One Martini backbone bead per residue (centre of mass of N, CA, C, O) as a GRO file, in nm:
protein
  254
    1MET     BB    1   8.223  -0.965 -19.310
    2ILE     BB    2   8.473  -0.878 -19.557
    3HIS     BB    3   8.484  -0.954 -19.903
    4VAL     BB    4   8.769  -0.969 -20.117
    5ARG     BB    5   8.860  -0.966 -20.420
    6ARG     BB    6   9.091  -1.065 -20.611
    7GLY     BB    7   9.250  -0.782 -20.756
    8ALA     BB    8   9.158  -0.564 -20.605
    9GLY     BB    9   9.160  -0.257 -20.530
   10VAL     BB   10   9.214  -0.014 -20.301
   11GLY     BB   11   8.969   0.160 -20.375
   12ALA     BB   12   8.748  -0.055 -20.323
   13LEU     BB   13   8.814  -0.102 -20.028
   14MET     BB   14   8.748   0.178 -19.928
   15ALA     BB   15   8.448   0.189 -20.024
   16VAL     BB   16   8.348  -0.041 -19.846
   17MET     BB   17   8.426   0.080 -19.568
   18MET     BB   18   8.265   0.343 -19.581
   19ALA     BB   19   7.984   0.202 -19.615
   20GLY     BB   20   7.995   0.068 -19.335
   21ILE     BB   21   8.004   0.323 -19.163
   22VAL     BB   22   7.735   0.447 -19.260
   23LEU     BB   23   7.546   0.203 -19.209
   24GLY     BB   24   7.651   0.189 -18.887
   25ALA     BB   25   7.524   0.432 -18.810
   26PRO     BB   26   7.353   0.615 -18.601
   27PRO     BB   27   7.070   0.805 -18.610
   28ALA     BB   28   7.195   1.059 -18.471
   29VAL     BB   29   7.390   1.117 -18.713
   30MET     BB   30   7.185   1.134 -18.964
   31CYS     BB   31   6.986   1.305 -18.754
   32GLN     BB   32   6.857   1.594 -18.623
   33GLU     BB   33   6.687   1.725 -18.383
   34GLU     BB   34   6.429   1.950 -18.329
   35SER     BB   35   6.386   2.245 -18.165
   36PRO     BB   36   6.184   2.409 -17.990
   37MET     BB   37   5.973   2.674 -17.997
   38PRO     BB   38   5.942   2.967 -17.871
   39GLY     BB   39   5.745   3.139 -17.683
   40PRO     BB   40   5.576   3.379 -17.563
   41PRO     BB   41   5.597   3.628 -17.363
   42THR     BB   42   5.551   3.705 -17.035
   43ARG     BB   43   5.303   3.901 -16.895
   44ARG     BB   44   5.263   4.129 -16.677
   45PRO     BB   45   5.056   4.241 -16.463
   46PRO     BB   46   4.912   4.509 -16.377
   47GLU     BB   47   4.945   4.744 -16.145
   48PRO     BB   48   4.791   4.850 -15.886
   49SER     BB   49   4.594   5.159 -15.894
   50ILE     BB   50   4.596   5.521 -15.848
   51THR     BB   51   4.425   5.815 -16.005
   52VAL     BB   52   4.504   6.162 -15.966
   53VAL     BB   53   4.395   6.514 -15.931
   54GLY     BB   54   4.578   6.810 -15.879
   55SER     BB   55   4.559   7.141 -15.729
   56GLY     BB   56   4.685   7.487 -15.766
   57THR     BB   57   4.754   7.811 -15.604
   58ALA     BB   58   4.903   8.139 -15.685
   59SER     BB   59   5.013   8.476 -15.590
   60ALA     BB   60   5.075   8.796 -15.760
   61ARG     BB   61   5.216   9.090 -15.828
   62PRO     BB   62   5.259   9.293 -16.069
   63ASP     BB   63   5.577   9.428 -16.252
   64THR     BB   64   5.439   9.449 -16.548
   65ALA     BB   65   5.376   9.648 -16.852
   66GLU     BB   66   5.160   9.694 -17.144
   67VAL     BB   67   5.138   9.942 -17.407
   68ALA     BB   68   4.896  10.038 -17.647
   69ALA     BB   69   4.994  10.276 -17.908
   70GLY     BB   70   4.880  10.561 -18.125
   71LEU     BB   71   4.871  10.724 -18.450
   72VAL     BB   72   4.633  10.924 -18.638
   73THR     BB   73   4.633  11.049 -18.976
   74GLN     BB   74   4.501  11.309 -19.205
   75SER     BB   75   4.492  11.346 -19.573
   76ALA     BB   76   4.482  11.431 -19.912
   77VAL     BB   77   4.783  11.351 -19.881
   78ALA     BB   78   4.998  11.108 -19.817
   79ALA     BB   79   5.264  11.269 -19.747
   80GLN     BB   80   5.124  11.449 -19.527
   81ALA     BB   81   5.022  11.223 -19.342
   82LEU     BB   82   5.305  11.111 -19.287
   83ALA     BB   83   5.446  11.352 -19.174
   84GLN     BB   84   5.258  11.408 -18.940
   85ASN     BB   85   5.308  11.126 -18.807
   86ASN     BB   86   5.610  11.149 -18.766
   87ALA     BB   87   5.611  11.395 -18.584
   88GLY     BB   88   5.427  11.285 -18.364
   89MET     BB   89   5.593  11.031 -18.289
   90ASP     BB   90   5.849  11.172 -18.211
   91ARG     BB   91   5.723  11.302 -17.956
   92VAL     BB   92   5.632  11.047 -17.816
   93LEU     BB   93   5.900  10.902 -17.790
   94LYS     BB   94   6.048  11.128 -17.626
   95ALA     BB   95   5.857  11.105 -17.383
   96VAL     BB   96   5.907  10.810 -17.312
   97THR     BB   97   6.220  10.827 -17.265
   98ALA     BB   98   6.197  11.058 -17.037
   99LEU     BB   99   6.084  10.822 -16.828
  100GLY     BB  100   6.314  10.572 -16.868
  101ILE     BB  101   6.255  10.422 -17.128
  102ALA     BB  102   6.371  10.193 -17.319
  103ASP     BB  103   6.426  10.113 -17.646
  104LYS     BB  104   6.371   9.797 -17.610
  105ASP     BB  105   6.066   9.873 -17.495
  106ILE     BB  106   6.015   9.969 -17.797
  107GLN     BB  107   5.753   9.872 -18.033
  108THR     BB  108   5.673   9.832 -18.354
  109THR     BB  109   5.351   9.696 -18.495
  110ASN     BB  110   5.236   9.945 -18.695
  111VAL     BB  111   5.217  10.047 -19.052
  112SER     BB  112   4.984  10.263 -19.227
  113VAL     BB  113   4.833  10.325 -19.563
  114VAL     BB  114   4.500  10.454 -19.625
  115PRO     BB  115   4.259  10.497 -19.831
  116GLN     BB  116   4.002  10.734 -19.886
  117ARG     BB  117   3.664  10.668 -19.974
  118ARG     BB  118   3.402  10.769 -20.209
  119GLN     BB  119   3.103  10.707 -20.298
  120GLY     BB  120   2.920  10.688 -20.560
  121ARG     BB  121   2.665  10.710 -20.752
  122PRO     BB  122   2.465  10.466 -20.857
  123GLU     BB  123   2.371  10.585 -21.139
  124THR     BB  124   2.680  10.601 -21.246
  125ALA     BB  125   2.882  10.363 -21.173
  126ALA     BB  126   3.111  10.476 -21.012
  127PRO     BB  127   3.398  10.462 -20.866
  128PRO     BB  128   3.562  10.506 -20.596
  129GLU     BB  129   3.685  10.803 -20.445
  130ILE     BB  130   3.970  10.952 -20.362
  131VAL     BB  131   4.002  11.184 -20.065
  132GLY     BB  132   4.228  11.030 -19.893
  133TYR     BB  133   4.451  10.972 -19.603
  134GLU     BB  134   4.565  10.710 -19.366
  135VAL     BB  135   4.781  10.717 -19.092
  136SER     BB  136   4.941  10.448 -18.903
  137ASN     BB  137   5.106  10.430 -18.563
  138GLN     BB  138   5.223  10.152 -18.369
  139VAL     BB  139   5.283  10.061 -18.023
  140ARG     BB  140   5.486   9.889 -17.777
  141ILE     BB  141   5.511   9.926 -17.413
  142LYS     BB  142   5.742   9.856 -17.174
  143VAL     BB  143   5.688   9.841 -16.805
  144ARG     BB  144   5.906   9.803 -16.520
  145ASP     BB  145   5.777  10.065 -16.378
  146LEU     BB  146   5.472  10.128 -16.237
  147ALA     BB  147   5.515  10.427 -16.129
  148VAL     BB  148   5.505  10.543 -16.452
  149LEU     BB  149   5.235  10.475 -16.590
  150GLY     BB  150   5.055  10.729 -16.546
  151ARG     BB  151   5.261  10.923 -16.691
  152LEU     BB  152   5.257  10.787 -16.960
  153LEU     BB  153   4.966  10.832 -17.036
  154ASP     BB  154   4.982  11.132 -17.029
  155ALA     BB  155   5.206  11.171 -17.240
  156LEU     BB  156   5.064  11.039 -17.479
  157VAL     BB  157   4.829  11.237 -17.494
  158GLY     BB  158   4.982  11.509 -17.481
  159GLU     BB  159   5.144  11.430 -17.766
  160GLY     BB  160   4.882  11.294 -17.956
  161THR     BB  161   4.763  11.046 -17.877
  162ASN     BB  162   4.461  10.853 -18.025
  163VAL     BB  163   4.556  10.550 -17.944
  164LEU     BB  164   4.442  10.306 -17.703
  165GLY     BB  165   4.448   9.955 -17.659
  166GLY     BB  166   4.596   9.897 -17.378
  167ILE     BB  167   4.654   9.695 -17.077
  168SER     BB  168   4.914   9.468 -16.961
  169PHE     BB  169   4.977   9.232 -16.709
  170SER     BB  170   5.276   9.105 -16.533
  171VAL     BB  171   5.525   8.856 -16.459
  172ALA     BB  172   5.850   8.836 -16.510
  173ASP     BB  173   5.883   8.597 -16.281
  174PRO     BB  174   5.683   8.304 -16.247
  175ALA     BB  175   5.836   8.041 -16.130
  176PRO     BB  176   5.792   8.067 -15.817
  177VAL     BB  177   5.481   8.073 -15.823
  178LEU     BB  178   5.442   7.805 -15.975
  179ASP     BB  179   5.582   7.634 -15.762
  180GLN     BB  180   5.367   7.668 -15.546
  181ALA     BB  181   5.135   7.548 -15.715
  182ARG     BB  182   5.266   7.271 -15.749
  183ALA     BB  183   5.286   7.192 -15.448
  184GLN     BB  184   4.985   7.200 -15.403
  185ALA     BB  185   4.910   6.986 -15.611
  186MET     BB  186   5.057   6.750 -15.482
  187ALA     BB  187   4.909   6.760 -15.204
  188ASP     BB  188   4.623   6.721 -15.326
  189ALA     BB  189   4.677   6.445 -15.455
  190ARG     BB  190   4.754   6.293 -15.191
  191ARG     BB  191   4.500   6.340 -15.035
  192LYS     BB  192   4.307   6.197 -15.229
  193ALA     BB  193   4.451   5.921 -15.233
  194ASP     BB  194   4.403   5.864 -14.927
  195VAL     BB  195   4.100   5.855 -14.939
  196TYR     BB  196   4.068   5.628 -15.144
  197ALA     BB  197   4.231   5.412 -14.991
  198ARG     BB  198   4.059   5.398 -14.739
  199ALA     BB  199   3.793   5.329 -14.876
  200ALA     BB  200   3.935   5.064 -15.023
  201GLY     BB  201   4.143   4.914 -14.823
  202VAL     BB  202   4.423   5.051 -14.892
  203LYS     BB  203   4.761   5.115 -14.983
  204LEU     BB  204   5.005   5.317 -15.051
  205GLY     BB  205   5.263   5.354 -15.282
  206ARG     BB  206   5.429   5.421 -15.527
  207VAL     BB  207   5.517   5.621 -15.784
  208LEU     BB  208   5.444   5.593 -16.134
  209SER     BB  209   5.324   5.883 -16.213
  210ILE     BB  210   5.379   6.219 -16.372
  211ARG     BB  211   5.144   6.482 -16.486
  212GLU     BB  212   5.150   6.794 -16.631
  213SER     BB  213   4.884   7.065 -16.628
  214THR     BB  214   4.958   7.374 -16.731
  215PRO     BB  215   4.847   7.661 -16.786
  216GLY     BB  216   4.852   7.932 -16.917
  217ILE     BB  217   4.972   8.277 -16.913
  218PRO     BB  218   4.778   8.521 -16.860
  219ARG     BB  219   4.687   8.828 -16.914
  220LEU     BB  220   4.623   9.131 -16.746
  221GLU     BB  221   4.354   9.328 -16.795
  222GLY     BB  222   4.335   9.678 -16.682
  223PHE     BB  223   4.302   9.854 -16.960
  224ALA     BB  224   4.061  10.049 -17.174
  225ALA     BB  225   4.075  10.271 -17.423
  226PRO     BB  226   3.972  10.508 -17.604
  227ARG     BB  227   4.043  10.670 -17.889
  228MET     BB  228   3.973  10.926 -17.705
  229MET     BB  229   4.147  11.146 -17.473
  230GLY     BB  230   4.209  11.305 -17.203
  231ALA     BB  231   4.439  11.489 -16.985
  232ALA     BB  232   4.388  11.338 -16.754
  233ALA     BB  233   4.469  11.161 -16.502
  234VAL     BB  234   4.565  10.810 -16.476
  235PRO     BB  235   4.438  10.558 -16.302
  236VAL     BB  236   4.612  10.253 -16.180
  237ALA     BB  237   4.534   9.906 -16.143
  238SER     BB  238   4.696   9.589 -16.117
  239GLY     BB  239   4.655   9.395 -15.898
  240GLU     BB  240   4.630   9.029 -15.919
  241ARG     BB  241   4.797   8.722 -15.981
  242GLU     BB  242   4.694   8.403 -16.096
  243PHE     BB  243   4.818   8.074 -16.041
  244GLN     BB  244   4.811   7.752 -16.211
  245ALA     BB  245   4.802   7.393 -16.119
  246SER     BB  246   4.831   7.064 -16.268
  247VAL     BB  247   4.818   6.703 -16.150
  248THR     BB  248   4.895   6.365 -16.249
  249ILE     BB  249   4.871   6.077 -16.032
  250THR     BB  250   5.022   5.750 -15.987
  251TYR     BB  251   4.950   5.493 -15.758
  252ALA     BB  252   5.032   5.242 -15.581
  253ILE     BB  253   4.885   4.943 -15.455
  254LYS     BB  254   4.839   4.712 -15.134
   0.00000   0.00000   0.00000
């Protein structure tokens, strides 16, 4: 029971009543219990698996060739060496386009003017003396019709080309041939996985991952000419290109 002295104000009465409410409150109202901290997430163990590497090959005959050719001229005067080279290369390029090779398939790869020096006698300690100039103009020609390749080489030499850097063969669209190699690689990987699974007494499940490792497509070098060539016809054999594919596959086992 709460006793209030006579004459006490209403404010004092209210203060006493509020104090009773607070003092009589249960502990649950005074203080909330802390919830436990969540633990680390549970990690699933890795799925049992077998990883194998499969390889495959497919071949195709090249249908494109690239020829590196050039003309080197020398003269005591740089302007004369350059003029001689320009006239010679003009004849060469006209002979190339006369074979039906488009301008877009002819690309200049290097033009240089290099002074030719003669060493002075050691006892004089004189600097090397310039005795002339060498001008070089080199082009790369793409041949999309291999039937004209031999005639192209004849024309290059016949018109004065004195540098032939070589011929490289390629397949213009290697994607279909590479796809054949990839299919073989997948089949090879599956065959190996079956062998390992039977030996281990397990069964193959779903494919967990596939990673391709296809090597670059090298050019097939089919011809390398010396610096000077005769005018005889040049027989050319393009051979066959082999494409390779490799794939790493991981299978689940059960």
